[in-house]
N, C-alpha and C positions, 0 to 999 in steps of 0.2 A: 447508570452512567451514560450520558449522551455521547454519540459519536460525532466526528468532525463533519460539519456541513458549512456551506457558504453563509447560510443565515446565522449560524452560531458565531462565525468569525466576524460578521458585520456587527452583531450585538456586542461582542467583546470589544471591538475597536471603538464603539461608541461610548464606552464607559470612561469616565474621567473622575479622579479623586481630587477634591479640593483640600483635603487634609493629609492624612497618612498616605504614603505611597502604596502602589499595588506591587505585590510580589508575583512574578511570573516564573514558574518552574517547569522545565522540560526534563523528563526522566526516562531513560532507556530501561524498559522492563521486558525486553524481548526474551522469551523463554529459551531461544537458541543460544543466547549469550549469558543471560542472567538466570541460571538454572534455579537457584534458590532465592527466596525473598531477601535473605541476608545480603546477597550480592548487590542488589540495587539499593537496599537500605544503607549499607556502608557507603555507597557512592553518594547518596543524598547527604549523609552526615558530613562527608568530605567537602561537598560543595558549600554547605552552610558554614563550615569552619573557614573556608576561603573568603567568606563575606566579612570576616572579622574587622577589616579596615573600612568598611563602607559607612559613610556618615548617616545613612538612613537605617542602619541596622537596629538601633534601639527602638525606633518607631515600628519596625517590621518584625520584631521578635514574636508577637502574637501570631502573625501570618506564617512564620516559619514553623511554629508549633502546630498550627492547623494542618499544614502540608505534611509534616512529619507524622502526625497522628493518622491522617488519611492513608498514607503509604503503608503504615504498619498495621492497618486495620483489617487486612486480608481481603482486599478488593478482588473482584472476579477478573482473572487474567485471560480468560478464554478469548482468543481472537485479538488480544491487545498486545501490542509490541512497544508502545510508547504512551506516556501520559503528558498532558499539558494541563497544569494546575495554576489557577489564578486566585489570589486572595487579597482582600482588603477588609480586615475585621472591623475597622472603625466604620466603614460604610456598609457593613453586612453584605459584602460582595464575595461570593465563592462560586467558582466554576471549575469543573473537571471535564476534559475531553479525552475519550479513548481514541488512540491512534493505531491504525492497522500497520504501521511501519515504524521501525526504530528511529529515534531522534538523538541529536547531540545533547548530552547533559548540560544544562545551562540554567542559571538563575539570574533574573534581571529585576531590579528595583527601580520603579519609575511611577509617574502619576497616571499612567495608562497601561493596560495589558500589552505585553510584547507579542504581537500576533504575526510578525513577519515569517517565522518558521511555518506557521499554519497556512499562510497564503502560498508559500512555496509548495507545501504538500498538496494543496488543491490542484495546482498546475501539474504536479508530477504523477498523481494517482490516476490511473487510466480507467475510465468507466467501461462497463460491459453492457452491451445491448442484448436483450433476451426477447425473442419472438416465439410465442407459442401459437400454433395454428391447427385448426381442423377444417372440415369442409364448409362450415358456416360461420365460424367464430375465430377471432384473432385477438391476442393480448400482447401488447408491447411494453417492455419495461427497460429502464436504465438502472443498473446496479452500481453503486459507488459508496465508499466509506462504510461498507458493511450493511447497507440498507437499500431498499428500492426507492430511488429519488424521483423517478418519472414513470408514468404509466398511461396507457390508452387502450381502449377496447373497440372492437369492430364486430358487428353481427349482421350477416346477410343471409336471411332465411331462404331455404330451398322450398320449392312447391311441395305440398303435403298430399295432394289428391291423386298423384300419378299411380300410386299403388292399388287403386280401386278398379283399374281396368281388367277386363276379362281376357281370356286367351284369344278371342277373335280380334282383339285390338292390338295384335303383336306389332304391326307396322306403326301404329300410333305410339306404342310404348317405346319402340326404338327411337322414334323422333323425340319423344319426351326425354329419353336417356341422353341423347345428344344435347338437348337443351339444358338438362341438369349438369352435364359435364362442362358445358360452356359457362354456366353460372358459377360452378366451382372454380374453374380456371380464372374467371373474372374476380372472384373473391380472393384468390391467392395473389393475383396481381395487386389488388387493393391492399392486401395485407403487407406486401413488400413495399408498397408506396408509403404506408404508415411508418414502417421501419426507416425508410429513407428520410421522411420528414423529421423524425426524431434525431436521426444522424445530423441533419442540417441544423436543427435547432439546438441540440444539446451536445452532439459529438460524442463518439465512443470509439475506443481503440479496437475492440473486438465485438463480434456478433455471434451469438449462438442461437440455433433454431431448434424447436421441439415440435414433434408431430409424428404421425404414422409414416411408414416408409414411403408410400406413394405421395402423401402430402408434403413430406420433407423434401423429396426430390423435386417435385413440381415447384415448391416455394423457392428453393435455392436457385432453380433455373430462371426465375423471374426477378431475382435481386438485381439491383443496380450494381454495375461493376465495382464501384467504390465499396459496397457492402460485401461483395464476394471476396474482395481482397482482405477483408477483415474477418471472414468467416473462420470460426474455430470449432472446437469439439462440439458435437451435437449434444444437446441437453436432453436427458432421458425423462422428460415430463410431458404430460398432456396439457391441453388448454385449460383444464379445470383445476390445475394444481394450486395449492394454497400458497400464501405469501411465505410461510415458513419453509415449505418445500422448495420454493423458488430460490430463496436466500441460501438455503443449504446447498443446492445444486450450483448456484453462482459461486459460492466460496470454494467448492470443489474444483470448478473450472479455473478460477483464479489461481488455485494452488498448482494445477497442471501447467498453466501458462507461466507461472513463476519458475517451475522446474525446467521448462523448455528454455526460458530466458537464461537461467543459470547455465544450462548446458551450452547454449550459443556463446555466452561470454567466456566460459572456460575454454571452449574451442578457439575463440579469437585469441585468448591469452596463450594457449599452446602454440598456435600458428605464429604469433608475434615473437615469442621466444625462439621458435625455430628459425625465424628469419632475422633475428637480432634487431627487431624494430618495435619500439613503443610497447614493450612488455617486460616485466620482471617477475620472478617467483622466488619464494623462500623468504624467511623472516629478515635476514640481514639486508638483502637488496630492497625489500619492500619498505623497511624502515628508512633507508637512505632516500628512496623516492618520495616518501611522505615528508621527510625533513626538507627536501628540496622543492616541495609544493609542485611536483610533476605529475601527481596521480589524478587521473580522470575517473577511474572506476576501481574500487578496492574489492577484491574477492577473498572471502575467508571461509574455511570449512567450519561447519557447525560444531561447537564444542571445543574448538582449538584454544588451548591455554598455554602460554609460556611466560616466564618471568622476564623482566627487563628493567630499564631505567628511563627516567625522564628528568631533564634539567629544569629546575624551578626558575632559572634565570632567563634562558632563551627559549625554553619549551621543546628543545630537541629531544628525540627519543634515541635509545641505544639498546643493543642486545646485551652489552657488557658495560660495567661501570667500574669504579664510582665517579671517575672524572669525566666531565662533558668533553667530547671530542671537538666541539665548536668553540667554547669559550673557557674551558678548563675548570668550570665551577663544579662544586660537589653536587652529584645527582641524587635523586630520590629513587629508591628501589620499589618496584611494583611487582607483586606476585602475578599479575595478569597484565602484561604489557599489550596484549592483543586488544584489550578494552581501550587502552590509551590510544592505540593506532586507529581503531574504529571511531573513537570520539574525535580525534584530530581530523580524520577524513570528513566526517559529517560537518564539523565546525568550519572547515575550509571549502565546503561546497562540492565535495566529491560524492559520487554515487557509491553506495555500499551494497554488496550482495553477499548474504550469508548462505552458502551453498550446502544443501542437505544431501549427504551421502554421495558426493561426486568423486568417484575414484580418481579421475584425471587430476583434479586439483590436489587431492591427498598425495598423489605421487610427486607433484611439483613442490611439496613442502607445506601444503595446507593453507597457504596464503600467497597472494600475488596481486599485481596491479597492471591495468591498462593505463598507459601514460599519455599525457597531453603532448609531450615532446621528448 
């Protein structure tokens, strides 16, 4: 299953169907929220039932069956938190993209794939720069969407004949050592310049550097200030690491960065609540903020599940039912209203952070929100 890339999005956007429409289906399969396959399978069935009134439904039935079959076929969920599926059986068009972030559950029926959510993801997912260095060689990578999307190599050989001198040539050897040290320092500067050119051309939010202690320290000292600002955890790899090893290390760094980001956001939430400014916590207050469209960032503890209600008329959520507090209509009960909250947040453009083992958020009720106003 291919991962999301700008090329894949461009290819999707170029497809047009002159006959039957294209069904675009975005499905949240994040293991933090959708623990069992049945969880997202039931959500998919519910979305398809809601298409009952669509005029294109009859022509799209085969596409819905293809999507349903794929979701139930036991796809590899490792590293996958969302799926983007596009089908037009009549045109023999079928594409699935694995997404490293959760998405809002959504089905669209049109004569072209709905790629807008993918374009938004490309802008939101932050690339990671990886620079591996030794005394003669450097390799620069940009890691994004679960793969190495850019790479460059630099090799600057050191003189090999200096070690043939005898003891009487001590002074010459010392001069040669100074020359070698100067060449190494020049190589490390060139390596830092390669990293900066990649930053200018591609851009990345963070940079990690790998090398021996002395090479690492010297390389970091030569980095452009813009890169030093983005320097993160040192990567435990040498310059000869394989692509598989580099990707595994990059995923580990991304996980650490995500945990650090979650901790910062929870800290902001705690401070905002403490000063009574732009922050709410707990299920009831968070639902109220979601209904009022005031949420900028939603924070949820991993595995948090509570029952609740949604109004089919106005879409409002509530902790208790069955009457909608907004329009008085009969509400629908949901065993997991947290899923409804997350789905609403994603659909209305809010950022969503599912926090893993954050005790501070758990104390605040396992859910909260940083507000726009």
